[in-house]
N, C-alpha and C positions, 0 to 999 in steps of 0.2 A: 503492500499499500504506499504510495505517494504521500510524502509529506506536504502539506499546504506552506508557501511561503509566501507572506505578505509582498504585496509590490503597489508601490505608492501610483497613482492614476498619473502624477508628475512626471514619472521616470521616464516614459517615453519622450515627452515634450522636451524636458531637460537633457535627454542624450542627444537628440535630434537637433536642439539649438545650440549644445557644445560643438558636434559634428559640423553644422553649417559654419560655426563661428569661425573653426579650425580651418577649414577649407576657405573661407573667405580670408582669412590672416595667410595663409600659405601663398593664395594666388596672387593676393596683393605684394608680398613680397617678392615672390617670382616675377611680376609685373614692374616693380622697381627696379628689381638687378637686371632685368632683361633691356628697361629703357637706359639705364646707366651705362651697360655695358656695350648696347648697340650704338650708342652715340658715340662711343668712342671708336668701336672696332668697325663698324659699318662702313665708313668711307674706304677703310681696308678690304674688306670683303667685296665692295663694289667695283674696286681695281685690279683686283683678283679674280674676279668671274668675267670680268672685260679682259683680263688677259690669258686667259683660258679659251676664252670664246674665239679668239685671234689665232690661238695657237691650233685650235680644232680647225677652224676655218682653212691655214695655212696648210696644216699636214693633211687635209683632205684633200686641196687643192694639187699638192702634189702626188698623190697617189693617181690621179687621174694623168 
């Protein structure tokens, strides 16, 4: 026979609130870090992408 454990009706509400709060905090921190990092690294990524595209086009033209 299972023993009855009292569970407060506020328990699911508190658990979901804490879960969404934690999710919001983690996503906000990720957004802050991504915006700071991308503002510094972004131009280098754009230049690297353009250099890769030029290299791909030139190597494809050499193969023909």
